[in-house]
Each structure stands twice: as C-alpha cells, then as structure tokens.
N, C-alpha and C positions, 0 to 999 in steps of 0.2 A: 387532514389530508392532501396532497399534492394534486394539482392535473396532470395525469399524462402527458407526455408529450411526445411526439414522431423525432426522427431526427431531422425531417426538413420543417419543422416547426421551433425549433431546438434554433433550427439555422438559422430561422426568422427573427427570433426572437433578439438574436448577436444582433443579428442586421440592423435591426433597428433600436438597435440600444448605442449607448454611448459615456462615458466613463466608469467602463465596468471593471469591476473589481475579482478575481478570480483567488478560491479560497483553498489550501491544500491543508492537509488532513497535518496534525504532527504526529513528529516521529517521520518526516517526510522521505517515503522511498521513489524507490526509480518511475512507479508509475504513476504516484501525484505529480511527481517533478518533473516528470518527461510530458503527463497531458495536459496540463498547467500551464507548462511553458510553449507548446507546441500549437495548444489556442489560441496564447497570448500573443505568438510570433503571428499566426492568421490573421488575428483581428486585427492587427498593426499594421500585415498590411493593406487590410480594407482602410485606412486611416482614421481606426478607432482610437483613443486615449484606454490604455487596460493596465492595468499590475495588477505583478501575481502576488497573496500577501499568504507568509505562514508564521507561526504561532515560535515555533524551532529554528535555528538554522538550516540552513541549507547544507547537507554533508561539505566535503571538500572533493570526493568523489566525483562529484557532478557539476563538479566549475568548467567541463568543455561543453555542457548545454548552456551556461548562464555565463560565464563572465561576456563581458564586453556592451552585454546588453543593460541598458538604462529605461526608467519607466515613468512615465509623470506622475507628481502630485497635484491631487486632485480628490474629491470630495464624491464618493462612490453615485452614482445612479443608476446602477444595475449591478448588484449581487451574484454570480457563479462558482457554486462548490463544484469540484471536480476530485471526481474517487474520493467520497465523501459522503457514511451510510448514515450517519448522527452528528448532531451539532457536538459533543460531548468526544469525540473526536479532533474537534479543530481546537482545542487546548485556552487559551486563552481568545483566543475569534467567537467562542461557541455565542455570543449574543449576536455577534456581528453576523454570523450563519443563520442565526432564527430569522432573519431578513433577508436570506437569500430569497433571488426570485426564479434559476434557477439551477437546476441540480444534474451534475452527466456522472451516472455511476452504473456499475460493472454491481452494483453485490444486492442477492435478494433478502439479505436483511435491512433493506434502506429502511429506515422510519417516515419518508415521504415527509418533510419538515421544511419544505424547498414548496415556493407558489406552484412551479414545474418543475416537473422531473419527467429527465431521458435515463431511462434505464433501457439496457438487455444484463440478464443475467449470463447470459448465452457467451455472454465476453467472455475471455480468460484475463483483462487487462481493461482499464478504464480507456486506458490506448487505443483502442479497438473501436467504442466507442465514440471519441474525439475524433477519430481519422474518421468516420463516418460523416460527421458532423462539417471537419474541415472541408471535405470533398465538397457538400452541401453547400458550402457558404464560394463554394466555384476559384478557391485561393491553390493556386498551381503549391505544390508540395516543393520546398525548397532542400538543399540538404541540411539545414540545421533542424527544421520541422520535421525529417525525417530518421534526425537524430536522436531527439528527445522523444517521438512517439514508437519506435526500434527501444530505446530503452528501458520505454516504463511496459512494451511485450515483452523484453527477452527477461529484465526482470520479476514483472507478476506471472511468467509461464518455467520461471527455471529455470530459463535457456532453451524453453520448449519441449524441457522434459516433464512438468506437470502434467496429470489427467484432463487438466484445463486448455490444454491446447488443442487446437482443433483444423481441419483443412481452411481455413476460414484464417486464424492465426500465420496458418506461414504464405499464404497469399498475398495477407498485407505486407507482412513480411517479406516479401520477394519486391512487394512495389517501391516500400520503401528502400530496401539495398538499391534497384533501380535507382533511385530519385538520387542517391548518393552517400546512403549511412552506413560509415565506418563501420560495420558489423561483426571485424574480427576484433577490431583496438576496444571496442564497447564489450564485445563477451569476454576478455581478455581482465579490461578494469574491472568488469562487475561479478565475473565469476571467482577469474583467477589469482586475481595480486593481493596479495596482504601482506601489513606491515608488521613489523617484528613485535611490536604490540597487539597486536590481532592475534598471533600466535599465541604470547602468553597468556592473555586474555584463553582462548580457548582451551588451554593446560589444565587449566585452573579451574573452570569451567568441568570439562571433563572426567575430571579427578574428582569429583562429587555426586556426577550418575546416581541418579537412586530409580531404581526398577520396583515394578509394583506390580501387582495382577499377572504374576508367573514370567513376568519381562515381557509383555504386551501393552504397559506404557511404562514410556521413560522420560523421568524428568530431571532436566538441567536447570541452576540455578545461577544467576549473575549478581552478586552482590556488588553494591556500591567499593566497597572494601577491595573484591579482585580486581573490580576496575582502575580502582590507584595504586593497588600494588603494581601490576601489569604496563600502566602508563597510558591505555589504553584511553581514545578519546572518541568522542562523540561517531566518528566518522567509521571507526572500526567494530560498530557495533550491527551493522546490518549484515544482513546474510548467515546472522546465530543461530536461528530460528529453525531451519532445518535437522538440522545437527541430530535432536532426540532422534527424531522420523525414518534417520538413513541408518540407526542397530538393524542389523538382520531380528527377525520375530517381532519387532514393536507394532504397534497400532496406531497406538498412540503417542504423539510427541512432544512434551512443553517443556517451555523455554520459559521461566519466571525469571523475570530480570529486577531488580530493584530500580524504584523511582526514589527523584532528590529527595519527598514526604517520608522514606521509607515503607511505602507499599509499596506493590508489584505488580508491572504487569504480564502478564499473561498470553505466550502465544503458543499458540495449538496446531499442531499438523498432522493428520492423519494420511492412514490410505484408503482402499476398500473397504476395509471391515467398520468405517467408522465414521462419523458425520466432525467436522472440528465446528463446523456452525450452530449445530443440534450443542454442546458442549459446553462453546462459548456461551450461546444466548443460556444454559442454565444459569451461567454467574453476571446475567444481565450483558453482556457484549454480544458478540456476531460477525459476522463473514461470510467465506464461503466453503462447500463442503470437504476440499482438502487442506484450507489455510483459514484459521477464524483470532480471533482474540480478548480480553478482557481485563480490567481492571480490578485486582485482588489486593483492597486496598485491608490488609491485617496483619500481621508479627509474621512470619519466615516459617512456622511450623503449621501456623495456624492457614495461614497459604495455602502451602501444598495440602493439607486438609482438606481442602474444597474444593482443589480441584478435582483431587480423586472422588470425592463425592461425585461432583456432575459425571467425571468419568463411569464410574459405575452407575451412577442414574441412565445415561447415556448411551453406553455401548452394548448393545446385546450383547451376549456371553462371556464378555469379559472376564466377568469374578469367576468362570469355571478352571 
C-alpha cells in the first residue's frame, strides 16, 4: 500500500530529488502527455534532470507539446508515474512502474503501487493535480506549461462537457488561458479536426454498431483489418471511444479496439444511469464513473459476451 501524501508533500519529494523519470501510461492520451510534460518543464525550470517515458509513441497530434524538447539520458534516481492507476497500464514499462517512488493520479481505482501516492479523484483530470503540484513547487506557469495542462484538462473533460467538469476545472482553465495557452487552437486540434483516414475508420466502425438490452448498450468494434482498410494510424485512434455513448437512449457505450495480439481493449463510457468503473472492474480494469477501460483478451465474439455479462451484472435495470 502507498503512503498517501498531500500536494505539498509531493512537491517536497520532487524538490528533493534529481534524475527523475516520469512515466506515462500506454496508448498515451492528452492527460497523461500534458500532465507529464508540464511537470517535466516545471522540474527542468528548477534545475532538475528529468525525462518523460512511455511504452508507446506520442501521437503526432501532440507535437505542439513536445517539439523542440530534449531530455538528458541518465539512470533514474526517482520515478514518478503520472495519470497511471495501475502498473498494468504502463505496457513494457510495467516493471519500472513497480519501483515508482511517487504516483500523481486522479483515478479512484488506483491500486496504490507507488511508495507515495498523491491522489485526488475529485479532479476531472490528472492535469488538475499536477497544476497544484507545480504551484506548490513555486514555478511560474509559462505558455508551454499552460498548454500542456490545458490539453490534459480539456481532453479528459471532453472539452468541459463531461460530468467530471467542476467549477475548479473552469477556474484552472481560466488561469491557463491567462498564462498564454492557445485554447482555441488546442480545442480545434483535439476535438474538431479529423483526417480522411479517421473518417473512413469511423464509417467502418459505425456500420457494424451493435445494440443490446433494448438499445441501452451500444458496442462498436474496431478490428485491425478495419484500421488497415482505412489506412489509419495510431494518431487516428484517439477520441473514438465516446461515439457509442453519444447515441440517444444508450446508457452504456463500449468500444472494443483490437490489439496487435488479437485481443481487445475495451473502452467504456456511461451516463448517469451506469458506472463505467464498476463495469470495467468486473473485467479486471478500472477508471472513473463516466469513463473506464479494461483488457479483454478473447476472440471477438467471446469478448463481446464478456462485456455484456459485465454490463448485465453491474447496471441495475438495464435488462428490463
């Protein structure tokens, strides 16, 4: 079990460390990228040697956060995971994650693998927790840090549309904009702009949408063959998970994305009638009430059956 620490205690741990490795979760999204890179910039400003690390490439759409940045090579003396609830989410860096000195997170399902844990599950994004740590470190926010944090905050709150959007989220966003974050450009890049390959992939996936439990659950499948047919890249994958939940009458939206090994990654999105974290936990995963995920390492038909079993067991009234 981790030792729970406050924002000030987490800042003190980082202030007293050097040669800091920051771990991002696999299939990196805007929150883990933005949070880790903002913290890297803040620690660099304090004269620390720091390096972000991820088992998967950073999607090109986030180049505006990472371009021009170089980090030293060193043997880590302090390991901090950011927006990572479980070492299983670190991919090839899972063993490194088991040695973490600190985890900064906002997932209530965090399994407490790090020696020290700064967790605030009232925050809609890890970026909000990292923002507090940077403030406690006494590092002034510059434009680049602000854009990293804004990206994490906006992407994990669905551009401030999801139920995890709080007054605090809006207040922090205002400060980030005041610090120079180009919010309109970021919002357009994250939410409005899609490649032709992405649109073709959506068409293929939506054409095979399945409905269960009287239309209260929608399941969308993305196979490797679909990705190949559309000519899509990893950069085109982010943002697909919310699509099934956007359908009128759907309580639970599930996106099954095939992995290289043939198994599937399930992304679960819910409204106020269901808890995505409960459904994911039934399958060995975790997340938040409105958004969660898990691995389902089965052939497609069995993967769908497993997900439907979890939904039926964890969502009251959905079978009526």
